[in-house]
TORPA-4810 file (N, C-alpha, C, O; in nm, 3 decimals):
<nodes>
NODE_1_3.292_12.496_2.642_3.255_12.568_2.519_3.296_12.490_2.396_3.401_12.426_2.396_M
NODE_2_3.219_12.493_2.295_3.246_12.419_2.181_3.186_12.481_2.054_3.131_12.591_2.064_G
NODE_3_3.193_12.420_1.941_3.142_12.456_1.814_2.993_12.420_1.801_2.963_12.300_1.806_L
NODE_4_2.910_12.498_1.786_2.765_12.458_1.757_2.731_12.497_1.618_2.779_12.598_1.566_D
NODE_5_2.644_12.414_1.554_2.608_12.424_1.418_2.461_12.429_1.406_2.391_12.343_1.460_I
NODE_6_2.410_12.532_1.333_2.267_12.548_1.302_2.249_12.544_1.153_2.328_12.602_1.079_S
NODE_7_2.138_12.473_1.104_2.122_12.485_0.960_1.972_12.505_0.932_1.886_12.475_1.015_Y
NODE_8_1.943_12.557_0.813_1.819_12.604_0.776_1.793_12.583_0.616_1.885_12.590_0.534_Y
NODE_9_1.673_12.560_0.585_1.634_12.553_0.447_1.531_12.673_0.417_1.476_12.734_0.509_S
NODE_10_1.512_12.700_0.300_1.409_12.792_0.246_1.414_12.925_0.315_1.314_12.974_0.368_N
NODE_11_1.536_12.984_0.312_1.551_13.128_0.377_1.495_13.225_0.273_1.489_13.200_0.153_L
NODE_12_1.457_13.336_0.330_1.422_13.456_0.252_1.506_13.563_0.283_1.544_13.587_0.398_K
NODE_13_1.538_13.634_0.177_1.625_13.768_0.193_1.521_13.876_0.241_1.429_13.910_0.167_N
NODE_14_1.535_13.923_0.355_1.449_14.025_0.395_1.499_14.175_0.381_1.441_14.271_0.431_I
NODE_15_1.608_14.181_0.310_1.653_14.317_0.282_1.798_14.342_0.324_1.865_14.262_0.389_G
NODE_16_1.838_14.460_0.281_1.979_14.496_0.317_1.979_14.555_0.452_1.887_14.629_0.489_K
NODE_17_2.084_14.523_0.532_2.104_14.571_0.660_2.141_14.719_0.663_2.242_14.760_0.606_R
NODE_18_2.058_14.796_0.729_2.079_14.938_0.736_2.101_14.989_0.880_2.163_15.094_0.897_T
NODE_19_2.053_14.921_0.981_2.060_14.974_1.121_2.153_14.883_1.197_2.239_14.813_1.143_G
NODE_20_2.128_14.889_1.332_2.206_14.798_1.415_2.139_14.662_1.435_2.028_14.641_1.386_T
NODE_21_2.201_14.576_1.501_2.147_14.440_1.527_2.010_14.445_1.592_1.922_14.365_1.561_D
NODE_22_1.993_14.543_1.687_1.864_14.552_1.771_1.756_14.609_1.680_1.638_14.605_1.717_S
NODE_23_1.788_14.661_1.566_1.680_14.706_1.482_1.602_14.601_1.404_1.508_14.636_1.334_D
NODE_24_1.638_14.478_1.415_1.587_14.365_1.330_1.533_14.265_1.427_1.594_14.235_1.529_Y
NODE_25_1.404_14.207_1.390_1.343_14.115_1.466_1.305_13.995_1.371_1.209_13.995_1.293_D
NODE_26_1.393_13.896_1.391_1.382_13.776_1.311_1.343_13.652_1.386_1.371_13.641_1.505_C
NODE_27_1.281_13.561_1.324_1.243_13.437_1.410_1.359_13.355_1.448_1.355_13.286_1.550_D
NODE_28_1.464_13.360_1.369_1.580_13.274_1.411_1.710_13.366_1.384_1.713_13.461_1.306_V
NODE_29_1.810_13.325_1.459_1.928_13.414_1.425_2.033_13.324_1.351_2.087_13.226_1.402_Q
NODE_30_2.056_13.368_1.227_2.156_13.310_1.145_2.279_13.385_1.184_2.284_13.505_1.157_I
NODE_31_2.371_13.332_1.240_2.476_13.389_1.310_2.502_13.540_1.278_2.538_13.572_1.165_Y
NODE_32_2.485_13.626_1.369_2.488_13.765_1.370_2.388_13.825_1.262_2.390_13.944_1.231_Q
NODE_33_2.304_13.738_1.209_2.198_13.790_1.105_2.259_13.844_0.978_2.188_13.879_0.883_E
NODE_34_2.389_13.852_0.978_2.451_13.906_0.853_2.522_13.786_0.795_2.616_13.735_0.857_V
NODE_35_2.481_13.738_0.678_2.546_13.623_0.620_2.655_13.677_0.517_2.620_13.735_0.414_C
NODE_36_2.780_13.658_0.545_2.877_13.713_0.461_2.921_13.600_0.351_2.892_13.480_0.353_Y
NODE_37_2.994_13.666_0.261_3.038_13.580_0.150_3.134_13.473_0.190_3.212_13.489_0.283_E
NODE_38_3.127_13.363_0.121_3.222_13.244_0.133_3.283_13.227_-0.015_3.224_13.268_-0.114_Y
NODE_39_3.402_13.164_-0.019_3.467_13.158_-0.149_3.391_13.108_-0.267_3.408_13.164_-0.375_Q
NODE_40_3.313_13.012_-0.257_3.251_12.953_-0.374_3.099_12.970_-0.378_3.033_12.900_-0.455_L
NODE_41_3.043_13.056_-0.303_2.898_13.075_-0.299_2.871_13.168_-0.184_2.942_13.170_-0.084_G
NODE_42_2.770_13.241_-0.203_2.749_13.336_-0.095_2.605_13.374_-0.080_2.526_13.365_-0.175_S
NODE_43_2.570_13.417_0.039_2.450_13.482_0.060_2.489_13.632_0.041_2.605_13.666_0.065_L
NODE_44_2.396_13.724_-0.001_2.437_13.862_-0.021_2.494_13.923_0.101_2.437_13.914_0.210_K
NODE_45_2.607_13.987_0.083_2.683_14.060_0.194_2.589_14.167_0.254_2.526_14.247_0.185_R
NODE_46_2.587_14.160_0.389_2.512_14.270_0.460_2.357_14.265_0.436_2.285_14.363_0.456_N
NODE_47_2.312_14.147_0.394_2.167_14.134_0.374_2.120_14.036_0.489_2.194_13.948_0.533_H
NODE_48_1.997_14.057_0.533_1.940_13.969_0.647_1.856_13.860_0.587_1.795_13.877_0.481_L
NODE_49_1.853_13.753_0.654_1.776_13.634_0.608_1.692_13.584_0.724_1.736_13.594_0.838_Y
NODE_50_1.578_13.531_0.701_1.484_13.484_0.787_1.424_13.354_0.740_1.432_13.324_0.621_D
NODE_51_1.362_13.274_0.828_1.300_13.152_0.792_1.165_13.191_0.726_1.119_13.306_0.732_T
NODE_52_1.107_13.093_0.666_0.966_13.101_0.604_0.890_12.995_0.666_0.943_12.920_0.747_T
NODE_53_0.759_12.984_0.632_0.670_12.877_0.690_0.717_12.739_0.624_0.679_12.632_0.673_T
NODE_54_0.797_12.744_0.519_0.839_12.621_0.455_0.990_12.582_0.504_1.048_12.484_0.457_N
NODE_55_1.041_12.657_0.592_1.179_12.630_0.640_1.187_12.510_0.719_1.096_12.484_0.798_S
NODE_56_1.291_12.431_0.707_1.339_12.330_0.800_1.450_12.370_0.865_1.531_12.438_0.801_L
NODE_57_1.476_12.341_0.989_1.601_12.375_1.058_1.634_12.276_1.174_1.552_12.199_1.225_Y
NODE_58_1.758_12.287_1.208_1.811_12.196_1.312_1.945_12.243_1.352_2.006_12.335_1.297_G
NODE_59_1.987_12.172_1.457_2.121_12.209_1.507_2.187_12.092_1.564_2.116_11.993_1.584_S
NODE_60_2.311_12.087_1.595_2.393_11.993_1.658_2.524_12.053_1.714_2.570_12.159_1.671_F
NODE_61_2.580_11.985_1.807_2.714_12.015_1.858_2.827_11.940_1.780_2.837_11.817_1.777_K
NODE_62_2.908_12.024_1.719_3.016_11.960_1.636_3.125_11.911_1.732_3.215_11.836_1.693_A
NODE_63_3.115_11.957_1.865_3.220_11.910_1.962_3.297_12.018_2.010_3.267_12.133_1.977_G
NODE_64_3.403_11.991_2.089_3.491_12.104_2.126_3.560_12.141_2.006_3.556_12.067_1.907_S
NODE_65_3.629_12.260_2.006_3.706_12.306_1.894_3.816_12.205_1.864_3.845_12.176_1.748_Y
NODE_66_3.872_12.155_1.961_3.985_12.050_1.932_3.924_11.918_1.875_3.980_11.855_1.786_G
NODE_67_3.808_11.881_1.932_3.738_11.759_1.878_3.690_11.773_1.739_3.690_11.678_1.661_G
NODE_68_3.647_11.898_1.707_3.603_11.924_1.563_3.724_11.924_1.474_3.721_11.873_1.363_Y
NODE_69_3.834_11.984_1.526_3.947_11.990_1.431_4.002_11.834_1.405_4.044_11.795_1.296_N
NODE_70_3.995_11.763_1.512_4.035_11.628_1.494_3.947_11.552_1.399_4.000_11.475_1.319_Q
NODE_71_3.810_11.567_1.400_3.718_11.508_1.307_3.743_11.562_1.171_3.747_11.486_1.074_W
NODE_72_3.759_11.684_1.161_3.785_11.755_1.028_3.917_11.692_0.960_3.919_11.660_0.841_R
NODE_73_4.018_11.679_1.040_4.150_11.618_0.994_4.122_11.483_0.938_4.165_11.453_0.827_N
NODE_74_4.046_11.394_1.015_4.011_11.255_0.964_3.922_11.269_0.844_3.933_11.182_0.758_E
NODE_75_3.833_11.369_0.825_3.755_11.375_0.701_3.849_11.404_0.590_3.833_11.350_0.480_L
NODE_76_3.956_11.495_0.613_4.048_11.529_0.507_4.121_11.398_0.471_4.135_11.369_0.352_A
NODE_77_4.165_11.324_0.561_4.249_11.203_0.527_4.150_11.101_0.452_4.191_11.037_0.355_K
NODE_78_4.033_11.091_0.495_3.942_10.991_0.431_3.917_11.030_0.284_3.904_10.942_0.198_M
NODE_79_3.910_11.159_0.256_3.881_11.217_0.129_3.998_11.212_0.032_3.983_11.234_-0.088_A
NODE_80_4.119_11.182_0.091_4.227_11.164_0.000_4.344_11.272_0.011_4.445_11.269_-0.060_G
NODE_81_4.318_11.368_0.110_4.426_11.463_0.142_4.521_11.405_0.237_4.488_11.312_0.312_Y
NODE_82_4.650_11.461_0.238_4.740_11.410_0.332_4.678_11.427_0.480_4.673_11.335_0.562_V
NODE_83_4.636_11.549_0.502_4.568_11.582_0.621_4.502_11.728_0.594_4.517_11.787_0.487_D
NODE_84_4.430_11.777_0.696_4.377_11.907_0.673_4.476_12.014_0.652_4.441_12.114_0.590_A
NODE_85_4.592_12.004_0.696_4.697_12.100_0.676_4.722_12.116_0.518_4.759_12.225_0.476_N
NODE_86_4.703_12.019_0.439_4.724_12.028_0.292_4.625_12.143_0.240_4.663_12.223_0.156_E
NODE_87_4.507_12.146_0.289_4.405_12.240_0.255_4.450_12.386_0.311_4.452_12.486_0.240_V
NODE_88_4.484_12.383_0.437_4.507_12.514_0.498_4.639_12.583_0.434_4.647_12.705_0.418_W
NODE_89_4.725_12.506_0.404_4.849_12.556_0.333_4.807_12.604_0.206_4.832_12.721_0.177_I
NODE_90_4.743_12.524_0.119_4.699_12.567_-0.014_4.610_12.694_-0.003_4.613_12.774_-0.097_D
NODE_91_4.535_12.717_0.102_4.438_12.814_0.106_4.508_12.950_0.155_4.478_13.058_0.103_E
NODE_92_4.599_12.940_0.254_4.641_13.051_0.328_4.791_13.096_0.312_4.822_13.214_0.293_S
NODE_93_4.877_13.000_0.321_5.021_13.030_0.349_5.102_13.035_0.232_5.198_13.113_0.231_F
NODE_94_5.077_12.958_0.125_5.172_12.965_0.011_5.101_13.006_-0.111_5.034_12.927_-0.177_D
NODE_95_5.117_13.132_-0.139_5.046_13.191_-0.251_5.082_13.141_-0.387_5.010_13.156_-0.485_T
NODE_96_5.204_13.079_-0.387_5.245_13.017_-0.518_5.152_12.892_-0.545_5.126_12.854_-0.659_S
NODE_97_5.107_12.835_-0.437_5.030_12.707_-0.448_4.882_12.742_-0.443_4.799_12.656_-0.471_K
NODE_98_4.846_12.862_-0.410_4.699_12.883_-0.388_4.624_12.844_-0.510_4.667_12.869_-0.622_K
NODE_99_4.513_12.785_-0.486_4.419_12.733_-0.582_4.467_12.604_-0.654_4.405_12.563_-0.751_F
NODE_100_4.572_12.542_-0.610_4.612_12.417_-0.671_4.501_12.312_-0.645_4.479_12.231_-0.735_N
NODE_101_4.434_12.307_-0.537_4.331_12.216_-0.511_4.192_12.253_-0.573_4.094_12.178_-0.568_L
NODE_102_4.194_12.369_-0.628_4.073_12.425_-0.694_4.118_12.470_-0.843_4.159_12.585_-0.860_R
NODE_103_4.111_12.385_-0.943_4.164_12.418_-1.070_4.054_12.449_-1.176_4.048_12.562_-1.223_K
NODE_104_3.969_12.355_-1.214_3.866_12.378_-1.316_3.756_12.450_-1.275_3.735_12.475_-1.156_D
NODE_105_3.678_12.490_-1.374_3.548_12.554_-1.344_3.441_12.477_-1.404_3.461_12.410_-1.506_K
NODE_106_3.319_12.483_-1.342_3.209_12.421_-1.398_3.086_12.498_-1.358_3.090_12.583_-1.270_L
NODE_107_2.976_12.466_-1.426_2.857_12.533_-1.400_2.778_12.471_-1.280_2.763_12.350_-1.267_E
NODE_108_2.734_12.559_-1.200_2.649_12.499_-1.082_2.511_12.482_-1.131_2.484_12.520_-1.245_S
NODE_109_2.421_12.428_-1.056_2.289_12.406_-1.082_2.210_12.532_-1.117_2.112_12.528_-1.191_L
NODE_110_2.254_12.637_-1.065_2.187_12.777_-1.094_2.251_12.847_-1.218_2.213_12.959_-1.254_N
NODE_111_2.347_12.780_-1.282_2.408_12.847_-1.392_2.519_12.939_-1.367_2.570_13.003_-1.459_G
NODE_112_2.559_12.948_-1.237_2.673_13.028_-1.202_2.797_12.939_-1.213_2.794_12.817_-1.196_N
NODE_113_2.897_13.006_-1.240_3.030_12.947_-1.258_3.086_12.932_-1.116_3.097_13.032_-1.045_I
NODE_114_3.122_12.807_-1.071_3.195_12.786_-0.949_3.323_12.700_-0.983_3.331_12.630_-1.084_I
NODE_115_3.412_12.709_-0.899_3.537_12.644_-0.921_3.516_12.485_-0.883_3.457_12.457_-0.779_E
NODE_116_3.558_12.398_-0.956_3.559_12.260_-0.916_3.672_12.236_-0.810_3.787_12.279_-0.825_K
NODE_117_3.635_12.172_-0.715_3.726_12.146_-0.601_3.722_12.007_-0.557_3.627_11.933_-0.581_V
NODE_118_3.833_11.971_-0.488_3.839_11.825_-0.429_3.729_11.821_-0.329_3.673_11.924_-0.293_K
NODE_119_3.697_11.701_-0.281_3.591_11.672_-0.203_3.614_11.744_-0.053_3.725_11.743_0.002_P
NODE_120_3.514_11.797_-0.002_3.502_11.854_0.124_3.593_11.973_0.150_3.605_12.018_0.264_F
NODE_121_3.661_12.028_0.037_3.754_12.132_0.055_3.696_12.252_0.120_3.768_12.314_0.199_Y
NODE_122_3.573_12.293_0.097_3.502_12.409_0.150_3.494_12.401_0.302_3.521_12.497_0.374_E
NODE_123_3.455_12.274_0.350_3.431_12.247_0.490_3.582_12.246_0.570_3.605_12.301_0.678_L
NODE_124_3.664_12.179_0.499_3.790_12.169_0.567_3.865_12.305_0.577_3.944_12.323_0.670_I
NODE_125_3.841_12.402_0.479_3.906_12.519_0.493_3.824_12.628_0.557_3.875_12.739_0.571_S
NODE_126_3.705_12.605_0.594_3.623_12.695_0.659_3.658_12.722_0.805_3.691_12.629_0.879_F
NODE_127_3.652_12.842_0.845_3.690_12.871_0.985_3.610_12.793_1.083_3.492_12.769_1.057_S
NODE_128_3.662_12.754_1.187_3.589_12.687_1.295_3.541_12.778_1.398_3.491_12.732_1.501_D
NODE_129_3.552_12.903_1.380_3.509_13.004_1.481_3.368_13.047_1.454_3.280_13.017_1.534_A
NODE_130_3.343_13.112_1.348_3.197_13.156_1.322_3.184_13.182_1.162_3.284_13.206_1.095_E
NODE_131_3.080_13.177_1.118_3.049_13.212_0.981_2.933_13.132_0.920_2.872_13.051_0.989_G
NODE_132_2.904_13.153_0.797_2.786_13.096_0.738_2.831_13.041_0.598_2.901_13.107_0.522_V
NODE_133_2.784_12.911_0.570_2.812_12.854_0.445_2.673_12.862_0.374_2.569_12.828_0.431_I
NODE_134_2.679_12.908_0.249_2.555_12.921_0.175_2.502_12.797_0.106_2.568_12.693_0.098_S
NODE_135_2.380_12.812_0.056_2.304_12.703_-0.011_2.389_12.640_-0.124_2.398_12.518_-0.137_S
NODE_136_2.451_12.730_-0.205_2.527_12.693_-0.316_2.641_12.595_-0.273_2.654_12.485_-0.327_E
NODE_137_2.718_12.635_-0.179_2.831_12.561_-0.127_2.775_12.431_-0.060_2.830_12.322_-0.077_V
NODE_138_2.667_12.447_0.013_2.601_12.330_0.076_2.569_12.217_-0.025_2.587_12.099_0.004_S
NODE_139_2.520_12.257_-0.144_2.487_12.162_-0.242_2.603_12.079_-0.280_2.590_11.957_-0.294_K
NODE_140_2.718_12.140_-0.298_2.832_12.075_-0.338_2.884_11.984_-0.223_2.920_11.868_-0.246_K
NODE_141_2.885_12.041_-0.095_2.917_11.958_0.017_2.837_11.845_0.037_2.892_11.739_0.068_L
NODE_142_2.697_11.852_0.025_2.611_11.746_0.044_2.634_11.633_-0.052_2.624_11.515_-0.019_Y
NODE_143_2.667_11.677_-0.180_2.705_11.575_-0.275_2.822_11.488_-0.236_2.823_11.366_-0.247_K
NODE_144_2.925_11.567_-0.188_3.050_11.500_-0.129_3.019_11.394_-0.020_3.066_11.280_-0.021_N
NODE_145_2.934_11.442_0.072_2.890_11.354_0.185_2.815_11.236_0.126_2.844_11.126_0.174_F
NODE_146_2.724_11.240_0.031_2.656_11.134_-0.018_2.759_11.046_-0.095_2.760_10.924_-0.079_V
NODE_147_2.840_11.105_-0.175_2.946_11.019_-0.246_3.034_10.944_-0.165_3.074_10.834_-0.205_D
NODE_148_3.069_10.991_-0.058_3.159_10.922_0.041_3.096_10.849_0.153_3.165_10.805_0.244_F
NODE_149_2.965_10.835_0.150_2.900_10.777_0.270_2.945_10.633_0.294_2.980_10.604_0.408_D
NODE_150_2.948_10.547_0.204_2.989_10.414_0.235_3.132_10.405_0.276_3.162_10.318_0.358_E
NODE_151_3.223_10.483_0.230_3.361_10.490_0.272_3.366_10.545_0.418_3.450_10.500_0.497_Q
NODE_152_3.282_10.636_0.451_3.274_10.699_0.585_3.232_10.592_0.690_3.280_10.589_0.804_A
NODE_153_3.144_10.508_0.648_3.092_10.407_0.749_3.198_10.316_0.793_3.192_10.271_0.907_K
NODE_154_3.294_10.285_0.713_3.393_10.191_0.744_3.538_10.257_0.780_3.636_10.190_0.813_V
NODE_155_3.535_10.389_0.768_3.668_10.453_0.783_3.741_10.440_0.923_3.862_10.424_0.934_Y
NODE_156_3.655_10.447_1.027_3.722_10.422_1.151_3.642_10.322_1.223_3.524_10.298_1.195_M
NODE_157_3.710_10.262_1.317_3.649_10.142_1.386_3.534_10.185_1.485_3.444_10.105_1.512_K
NODE_158_3.536_10.300_1.535_3.428_10.332_1.631_3.324_10.413_1.558_3.338_10.441_1.439_D
NODE_159_3.216_10.451_1.631_3.101_10.520_1.579_3.118_10.666_1.573_3.042_10.734_1.504_D
NODE_160_3.220_10.718_1.645_3.236_10.861_1.662_3.241_10.942_1.531_3.174_11.044_1.515_W
NODE_161_3.327_10.891_1.436_3.347_10.965_1.309_3.224_10.969_1.234_3.177_11.075_1.194_F
NODE_162_3.166_10.846_1.210_3.048_10.832_1.134_2.926_10.909_1.184_2.850_10.970_1.109_Y
NODE_163_2.913_10.901_1.320_2.805_10.981_1.380_2.811_11.124_1.346_2.711_11.183_1.303_S
NODE_164_2.936_11.188_1.364_2.943_11.329_1.320_2.931_11.346_1.172_2.869_11.443_1.127_K
NODE_165_2.983_11.262_1.098_2.967_11.265_0.954_2.815_11.272_0.907_2.775_11.349_0.819_Y
NODE_166_2.735_11.183_0.974_2.597_11.185_0.948_2.524_11.324_0.992_2.434_11.377_0.927_S
NODE_167_2.569_11.367_1.095_2.505_11.512_1.134_2.536_11.621_1.044_2.456_11.712_1.022_E
NODE_168_2.670_11.612_0.982_2.702_11.722_0.884_2.634_11.696_0.755_2.597_11.792_0.686_W
NODE_169_2.614_11.571_0.716_2.554_11.524_0.586_2.409_11.586_0.595_2.363_11.652_0.502_K
NODE_170_2.343_11.564_0.703_2.201_11.612_0.714_2.203_11.766_0.725_2.107_11.824_0.674_E
NODE_171_2.285_11.829_0.775_2.295_11.972_0.776_2.305_12.035_0.633_2.235_12.130_0.596_A
NODE_172_2.401_11.971_0.557_2.414_12.021_0.419_2.296_11.981_0.322_2.264_12.048_0.224_F
NODE_173_2.232_11.861_0.361_2.116_11.818_0.279_2.006_11.935_0.299_1.951_11.982_0.199_R
NODE_174_1.975_11.979_0.421_1.874_12.071_0.454_1.914_12.207_0.389_1.832_12.267_0.319_I
NODE_175_2.042_12.256_0.412_2.088_12.379_0.367_2.094_12.387_0.213_2.079_12.495_0.157_A
NODE_176_2.115_12.275_0.147_2.122_12.279_0.003_1.991_12.325_-0.064_1.990_12.351_-0.185_S
NODE_177_1.880_12.336_0.012_1.752_12.383_-0.033_1.731_12.526_0.002_1.651_12.562_0.088_K
NODE_178_1.803_12.605_-0.067_1.799_12.756_-0.043_1.821_12.797_0.100_1.748_12.881_0.152_N
NODE_179_1.914_12.744_0.160_1.932_12.765_0.314_2.075_12.800_0.344_2.142_12.862_0.261_G
NODE_180_2.125_12.760_0.462_2.260_12.804_0.509_2.296_12.712_0.621_2.210_12.653_0.685_A
NODE_181_2.424_12.701_0.643_2.482_12.630_0.768_2.558_12.733_0.839_2.647_12.794_0.779_V
NODE_182_2.529_12.758_0.970_2.587_12.859_1.057_2.671_12.795_1.152_2.634_12.697_1.216_S
NODE_183_2.790_12.851_1.165_2.889_12.800_1.266_2.896_12.907_1.387_2.929_13.024_1.365_F
NODE_184_2.865_12.864_1.506_2.873_12.967_1.615_2.906_12.907_1.745_2.917_12.979_1.844_H
</nodes>
């Protein structure tokens, strides 16, 4: 068992969740069909989303949970963190340091205010168990993947790191177009 990733573009909000999971019939399952808020961008809580005729989608295996965490730790180091622990400590354990890696605010493409963060912060801090990253966060992450692409190509001697890097980059490219990335 490992971490599977699905990604989608051009999702439509089909309404607020009012019944049980079995009351809804959607073409694809965006994990649990209920996309919940994430720190810097969200799909509406308790709303259901479905694909459209214009949707693109795909999936890949991020690896075992241990393998994904190893890859994520290497991503953090490549991006200038000491390691992934730097993000996790900032995010969860030391409330006096909380938000040190997220300081300034800037306007997103949609005119919403989001916090400016270090590269890949949202992916590194995101649970490896389950959840959904929204289009807004996907835009920021896709830009990070584009900006670091050349560095990622030469970061490790083997193809493992860049192969996974490319899969994540594609997922966030697709999801940045009114979509989402689902961890399941």
